[in-house]
C-alpha positions as CSV (number, residue, x, y, z in Angstrom):
1,X,32.2,92.4,212.8
2,X,31.6,95.9,213.3
3,X,30.6,97.0,209.7
4,X,27.8,94.2,209.9
5,X,26.7,95.5,213.0
6,X,26.5,99.1,211.4
7,X,24.9,98.0,208.2
8,X,22.2,96.4,210.7
9,X,21.4,99.1,212.9
10,X,21.5,101.2,209.2
11,X,19.2,99.1,207.7
12,X,16.9,99.4,211.0
13,X,16.8,103.0,210.6
14,X,15.7,102.9,207.2
15,X,12.3,101.0,208.1
16,X,9.1,102.7,207.5
17,X,7.1,103.8,210.6
18,X,5.0,101.2,209.8
19,X,6.7,98.7,209.6
20,X,7.6,99.1,212.8
21,X,4.1,99.2,214.1
22,X,4.1,95.9,211.8
23,X,7.0,94.2,213.8
24,X,5.4,95.2,217.2
25,X,2.0,94.1,216.2
26,X,3.0,90.5,215.0
27,X,4.5,90.2,218.9
28,X,0.8,91.2,220.2
29,X,-1.0,88.9,218.0
30,X,1.9,85.8,218.6
31,X,0.8,86.4,222.2
32,X,-3.3,87.4,221.8
33,X,-4.8,83.9,220.9
34,X,-3.6,82.6,224.1
35,X,-5.3,84.9,226.2
36,X,-8.9,84.8,224.6
37,X,-10.1,83.1,227.6
38,X,-9.9,86.4,229.1
39,X,-10.6,89.9,228.3
40,X,-7.6,91.2,228.0
41,X,-7.1,88.8,224.7
42,X,-10.0,90.6,223.0
43,X,-8.2,94.0,223.3
44,X,-4.6,92.9,222.5
45,X,-6.3,91.6,219.3
46,X,-7.9,94.6,218.5
47,X,-4.4,96.3,219.5
48,X,-2.7,94.2,217.2
49,X,-4.8,94.4,214.1
50,X,-5.2,98.2,214.5
51,X,-1.2,98.5,214.4
52,X,-0.8,96.1,211.5
53,X,-3.5,98.1,209.5
54,X,-0.8,100.9,208.3
55,X,1.5,98.7,206.8
56,X,-1.4,96.9,205.1
57,X,-3.0,100.1,203.5
58,X,0.7,101.2,203.1
59,X,0.9,98.3,200.2
60,X,-2.5,98.6,199.0
61,X,-3.8,95.4,200.1
62,X,-7.9,97.3,200.8
63,X,-8.9,93.9,201.2
64,X,-7.1,92.9,203.9
65,X,-8.2,96.6,205.1
66,X,-11.5,95.9,205.3
67,X,-10.7,92.9,207.3
68,X,-8.3,94.2,209.9
69,X,-11.5,96.6,210.6
70,X,-14.0,94.4,210.5
71,X,-12.0,92.4,212.9
72,X,-11.0,95.5,215.1
73,X,-15.0,95.9,215.8
74,X,-15.8,92.6,216.9
75,X,-13.2,92.1,218.7
76,X,-13.9,95.8,220.7
77,X,-17.4,94.8,220.9
78,X,-16.3,91.2,222.4
79,X,-14.3,93.3,224.9
80,X,-16.4,95.4,225.9
81,X,-19.0,92.8,226.3
82,X,-21.3,93.6,223.6
83,X,-21.2,90.4,221.6
């Protein structure tokens, strides 16, 4: 039982920083759509996309990097009241 715990702990330590950011971003992006009626929803969407982008860049999926960047800009503009 203890060895499985140690193996899991070791696997978590081996995660790249961008992978850890992606886990946090996923949690934020799961909550944010329900808050889009408020300014906080747009801010959370922008933060989540910004945190997700390094993992996508590391995976060399440049089309998703561009999509995240454009969406990030759109959510920031929406949160700031420009759009």
